[in-house]
C-alpha positions in Angstrom: 1.9 -33.1 -3.9 2.3 -36.9 -3.3 5.3 -38.7 -1.9 6.4 -41.6 -4.0 6.7 -45.0 -2.0 10.4 -45.1 -2.3 10.3 -41.6 -1.1 13.1 -41.2 -3.5 11.2 -38.4 -5.4 8.2 -36.3 -5.1 5.4 -35.6 -7.7 3.6 -32.6 -7.4 0.0 -31.8 -9.2 -2.0 -28.6 -8.8 -5.6 -28.8 -8.0 -8.2 -26.7 -9.4 -10.4 -26.0 -6.4 -13.7 -24.2 -6.4 -15.2 -22.5 -3.8 -19.2 -23.4 -3.0 -21.8 -20.4 -3.2 -22.4 -21.4 0.5 -19.1 -20.3 1.6 -18.6 -16.9 0.0 -19.2 -13.5 1.5 -23.0 -12.7 1.2 -22.1 -9.4 -0.5 -19.6 -11.1 -2.9 -21.5 -10.5 -6.2 -22.9 -6.8 -5.3 -20.0 -4.9 -6.3 -18.4 -4.5 -9.8 -15.0 -3.0 -10.7 -14.8 0.8 -9.7 -14.6 2.5 -13.2 -14.6 6.0 -14.2 -18.1 7.1 -13.6 -18.4 5.3 -10.3 -15.0 7.3 -9.2 -16.2 10.7 -10.2 -19.7 10.1 -8.3 -17.4 9.9 -5.3 -15.8 13.5 -5.9 -17.7 16.5 -5.1 -17.4 19.7 -7.0 -14.1 20.8 -5.2 -12.6 17.2 -6.1 -12.9 16.0 -2.5 -14.0 12.0 -1.7 -17.4 11.6 -0.6 -18.6 8.5 1.2 -15.0 7.3 2.0 -16.1 3.8 3.7 -18.3 3.1 0.9 -15.6 3.7 -1.7 -13.3 1.5 0.3 -15.9 -1.3 0.4 -16.6 -1.1 -3.3 -12.8 -1.4 -4.0 -12.3 -4.2 -1.3 -15.0 -6.3 -3.2 -14.4 -5.0 -7.0 -10.9 -3.7 -7.2 -10.1 -0.6 -9.5 -10.3 -0.1 -13.2 -6.7 -0.2 -14.8 -7.4 3.3 -16.5 -7.8 5.2 -13.3 -5.3 3.1 -10.9 -2.9 6.0 -11.5 -5.4 8.5 -10.0 -7.0 6.2 -7.4 -3.8 4.7 -5.8 -2.5 7.7 -4.2 -5.6 7.9 -2.0 -5.3 4.4 -1.0 -1.5 5.0 0.0 -2.1 8.1 1.9 -0.3 10.5 -0.5 -3.7 12.3 -1.0 -5.8 12.6 1.9 -9.6 12.0 1.2 -10.9 15.5 2.3 -8.3 17.3 -0.1 -9.5 19.4 -3.0 -8.2 19.3 -6.6 -6.3 22.6 -6.1 -4.7 21.3 -2.7 -3.7 18.1 -4.3 -1.9 20.2 -7.1 -0.1 22.3 -4.4 0.8 19.6 -2.6 2.4 17.7 -5.4 4.3 21.0 -6.4 5.5 21.2 -2.6 6.6 17.3 -2.7 8.3 17.6 -6.3 10.6 20.4 -4.1 11.1 18.0 -1.2 11.8 15.0 -4.0 14.2 17.2 -5.7 16.1 18.1 -2.4 16.4 14.6 -1.3 17.9 13.8 -4.7 20.4 16.5 -4.4 21.4 15.5 -0.8 22.1 11.9 -2.5 24.1 13.6 -5.3 25.9 15.8 -2.8 27.5 13.0 -0.9 31.3 13.3 -0.1 33.4 10.6 -1.6 33.6 8.8 1.6 29.8 8.9 2.2 29.2 7.9 -1.6 31.6 4.8 -1.1 29.3 3.7 1.8 26.2 4.3 0.2 27.5 2.4 -3.0 28.5 -0.4 -0.7 25.4 -0.8 1.5 22.6 0.4 -0.8 23.6 1.3 -4.7 25.2 -1.9 -5.3 21.9 -4.0 -4.5 19.8 -1.5 -6.2 21.7 -1.5 -9.6 21.8 -5.3 -9.8 17.8 -5.5 -8.6 16.2 -2.8 -10.9 17.7 -4.6 -14.2 15.4 -7.6 -13.5 12.5 -6.3 -11.9 9.1 -6.7 -13.8 11.0 -6.9 -17.4 8.1 -8.4 -19.0 5.9 -5.6 -18.3 5.8 -3.3 -21.5 6.7 -0.5 -19.1 10.3 -1.5 -18.3 11.0 -3.7 -21.1 14.2 -3.1 -23.4 17.8 -1.5 -23.1 18.3 1.8 -21.4 14.6 2.2 -20.6 14.3 5.5 -18.7 11.5 3.8 -16.8 14.3 1.6 -15.5 16.2 4.4 -14.3 13.4 6.4 -12.7 12.9 3.2 -10.5 16.4 3.2 -9.9 16.6 6.9 -8.6 13.1 6.3 -6.4 14.9 3.8 -4.5 18.0 5.2 -4.2 16.5 8.4 -2.7 14.1 6.3 -0.7 17.1 5.0 1.2 18.5 8.5 1.5 15.0 9.7 2.8 14.8 6.8 5.1 18.4 5.5 6.0 17.0 3.4 8.9 15.2 1.5 6.8 17.5 1.7 3.4 16.9 -0.9 0.5 16.4 -4.6 0.8 16.0 -7.1 -2.0 12.2 -6.8 -2.5 11.5 -3.1 -2.7 11.7 -3.1 -6.4 9.0 -5.5 -6.7 6.7 -3.0 -4.7 7.8 0.2 -6.2 7.5 -1.3 -10.1 3.8 -1.6 -10.1 3.3 1.6 -8.5 5.6 3.6 -11.4 4.1 1.7 -14.0 0.4 3.2 -13.0 1.0 6.7 -11.3 4.0 7.3 -13.8 5.2 10.6 -12.3 8.6 9.8 -10.5 7.9 12.2 -7.8 4.5 11.1 -7.1 5.5 7.4 -7.0 8.1 8.2 -4.7 5.7 9.6 -2.3 3.1 7.0 -2.8 6.1 4.3 -2.0 6.7 6.5 1.1 3.2 5.9 2.2 3.1 2.4 1.3 6.3 1.7 3.5 4.6 3.8 6.4 1.1 2.8 6.2 0.8 -0.8 4.8 1.6 -3.5 7.6 2.9 -5.9 5.4 6.0 -4.2 3.8 9.3 -5.4 2.2 12.2 -6.4 4.7 10.2 -5.7 8.2 12.4 -5.9 11.3 12.5 -9.5 13.1 9.7 -8.4 15.6 7.4 -7.2 12.9 7.5 -10.8 11.0 7.0 -12.6 14.4 4.1 -10.3 15.0 2.6 -11.4 11.8 3.2 -15.0 12.2 1.7 -14.8 15.8 -1.5 -13.3 14.3 -1.3 -15.9 11.6 -0.9 -19.0 13.8 -3.8 -17.7 15.9 -6.2 -17.3 13.0 -5.2 -20.9 11.6 -6.0 -22.1 15.2 -9.5 -20.5 14.8 -10.4 -21.1 11.3 -8.4 -24.3 10.2 -7.7 -26.3 13.0 -6.4 -29.4 11.4 -3.5 -27.4 9.5 -2.9 -25.8 12.8 -2.3 -29.1 14.3 0.1 -30.3 11.8 2.0 -27.3 12.4 2.1 -28.2 16.2 3.2 -31.6 15.5 6.1 -30.3 13.4 7.3 -28.2 16.5 8.9 -25.1 16.4 10.2 -25.4 12.7 6.4 -25.8 11.7 5.2 -23.0 13.6 7.6 -20.6 12.1 5.6 -21.0 8.9 8.5 -20.5 6.5 6.3 -21.1 3.7 4.9 -17.8 4.0 7.4 -15.3 4.8 7.7 -14.6 1.4 4.0 -14.0 0.8 4.3 -11.4 3.5 7.6 -10.0 2.6 6.8 -9.3 -1.0 2.9 -8.9 -0.5 2.1 -11.7 -2.7 3.8 -10.6 -5.7 5.6 -13.8 -6.9 2.7 -16.0 -6.3 0.4 -14.8 -8.5 0.3 -13.3 -11.9 0.7 -9.3 -11.6 -3.0 -8.5 -12.5 -4.1 -10.8 -9.7 -1.4 -9.8 -7.4 -2.6 -6.1 -8.0 -6.0 -7.0 -7.3 -4.8 -8.4 -3.8 -2.9 -5.2 -3.2 -5.9 -3.1 -3.7 -8.1 -5.2 -1.4 -5.7 -5.0 1.5 -5.3 -1.3 0.8 -8.7 -0.5 0.9 -8.4 -1.3 4.8 -11.9 -2.2 4.9 -12.9 -3.5 8.2 -9.3 -4.6 9.1 -5.8 -3.5 8.5 -4.8 -7.1 8.5 -6.6 -8.4 5.4 -3.3 -9.9 4.0 -3.3 -12.5 6.7 -6.9 -13.6 5.7 -5.4 -13.9 2.2 -2.6 -16.3 3.9 -5.2 -18.3 5.4 -7.3 -18.5 2.1 -4.5 -20.0 0.5 -3.8 -22.6 3.2 -7.5 -23.3 3.2 -7.7 -24.0 -0.6 -4.4 -25.5 -1.1 -3.6 -27.1 1.9 -5.3 -30.3 2.1 -2.4 -32.2 0.6 0.2 -31.1 3.6 -2.4 -32.7 6.1 -3.2 -35.7 4.0 0.7 -36.4 3.1 1.6 -35.3 6.8 4.6 -33.0 5.0 7.5 -32.0 7.0 8.7 -28.6 7.1 10.9 -28.6 4.1 8.5 -30.6 1.9 6.0 -28.1 2.8 8.1 -25.1 1.6 8.4 -27.1 -1.3 4.6 -27.6 -1.6 3.6 -24.2 -1.7 6.9 -23.1 -3.4 5.7 -24.9 -6.3 2.2 -23.6 -6.4 3.3 -19.8 -7.1 2.0 -18.7 -10.2 -0.6 -21.4 -10.4 -3.1 -20.3 -7.8 -6.5 -18.8 -8.6 -6.1 -15.3 -7.3 -9.7 -14.1 -7.5 -10.8 -17.7 -5.5 -8.2 -16.8 -2.9 -9.6 -13.3 -2.8 -13.2 -14.8 -2.4 -12.3 -17.2 0.4 -10.4 -14.4 2.5 -13.6 -12.1 2.1 -15.6 -14.9 3.6 -13.3 -15.8 6.2 -13.3 -11.9 7.2 -17.0 -12.2 7.3 -16.6 -14.9 9.6 -14.5 -13.5 11.7 -16.7 -10.5 12.4 -19.6 -13.1 13.2 -17.6 -14.4 16.1 -18.9 -13.6 19.6 -15.7 -13.9 21.3 -12.1 -13.3 19.8 -8.9 -14.1 21.8 -7.1 -11.5 23.3 -4.1 -12.4 21.0 -6.2 -11.3 17.9 -7.3 -8.0 19.5 -5.2 -5.7 17.3 -6.8 -7.3 14.1 -9.9 -4.9 14.8 -8.0 -2.1 16.7 -6.8 0.4 13.8 -9.7 0.2 11.1 -11.6 3.0 12.3 -15.1 3.1 11.9 -17.4 0.6 10.4 -15.5 -2.5 11.4 -18.1 -3.9 13.5 -21.5 -2.9 11.8 -23.7 -3.6 15.0 -21.4 -0.8 16.7 -20.3 -3.3 19.4 -16.9 -5.0 19.6 -17.1 -8.9 20.2 -16.2 -10.1 23.5 -12.3 -10.4 24.3 -11.3 -13.9 25.8 -8.1 -14.1 27.2 -5.4 -16.8 26.0 -3.6 -16.7 29.4 -0.2 -16.3 27.8 1.0 -12.7 29.0 4.6 -13.1 30.5 5.4 -10.2 33.2 1.5 -9.3 33.6 -0.8 -10.4 36.1 -4.1 -9.5 34.2 -4.9 -9.4 30.5 -3.9 -5.8 29.1 -6.7 -6.2 26.8 -9.4 -6.6 29.3 -9.9 -10.4 28.5 -11.9 -12.5 30.4 -11.3 -16.1 31.0 -14.2 -18.5 30.7 -13.5 -22.0 32.5 -16.8 -24.0 30.9 -17.6 -27.0 33.1 -16.9 -30.2 31.0 -20.1 -31.9 30.0 -20.3 -35.7 31.0 -20.6 -37.9 27.9 -23.2 -40.3 27.8 -22.1 -43.8 27.8 -21.6 -45.5 24.3 -21.2 -41.8 22.9 -18.3 -40.9 21.3 -16.8 -37.4 22.0 -17.2 -34.7 19.3 -14.7 -34.9 16.2 -12.5 -31.9 15.7 -13.7 -29.8 13.0 -11.3 -29.1 10.0 -12.4 -25.3 10.1 -12.7 -23.5 13.3 -15.9 -21.9 12.6 -19.2 -22.9 10.0 -20.5 -20.7 7.4 -23.6 -18.7 8.5 -25.8 -16.4 6.4 
């Protein structure tokens, strides 16, 4: 984006960036898309998934072939457990179909007063949203499409199942691709339940959930893209709120990339390979690839929002994925991480740190109400080295860490 000299108009240009091979994950080209034969190789004679970690790694790098998404996604969304047999999954489906029917019956049996409140708080918005969600997708195209009605029932029933969350605009964007792949209404409902329970970036999080995501993202930018972080700081509180990325988090990048690329990003995040917060590395990758103009033009908060908004559907999703994977790789190489990012590797289970040891935790010193670091972080105070006369101080790097092979 360029600001015209008279500042009366702005000119936007979309760059076509490339990612040097030296800045990619060393295992980037080792995995192909998970196809039927590779998937079947992970199932034993009882239908149980074997070598789950290797499967998640393969999905993280290569994604899933469209032909088997409907079979694999329920595992990623934790509707099915990897230890379950084929027979156990069929029994589970029957049980869950009965539960789903009971939830729907509860909705249809509301008193007139309950129904009026439900229509006002939930159904009115759902009815407006479903008829305009993914209508370019053949699965939802056309008038009186029964698949649109299925999506509507799923969302209404979810609001009954989880009244604390209810329905917020954007949930239809999340459930539509699942229904288009899984096909069965009951199975889709329970996959959606798994998405809302187990995926950290979900539609309409509470304010404290969003603030937690933004805190982690700010810290990642401080580590990986110092110049961009410093620009945010220079803009004050408005800049640090990073309004440009709220939609990325709320709608899981659904509005930023064409559907095929967005679903690849979903699968990489759902794989939970080496972190439960890969979506934040996606955010950093977008900034790293497409954020140079923000720094060069010293864009204000509203201009920054406009800049990234105009990039929607013009960014290269595969390039962003490769960059995000390389950023995660570099994060894992850090000998020390700030305690503010301690949780980024807290929940991901075995395999996060292949060496078997966690990096040292360094306290950032910001713990209101606590005298010591709750994560056991240590504070290092390196003694400053005097500069030799005539020598300039070190330049601030654009990226907080360099690429190591």
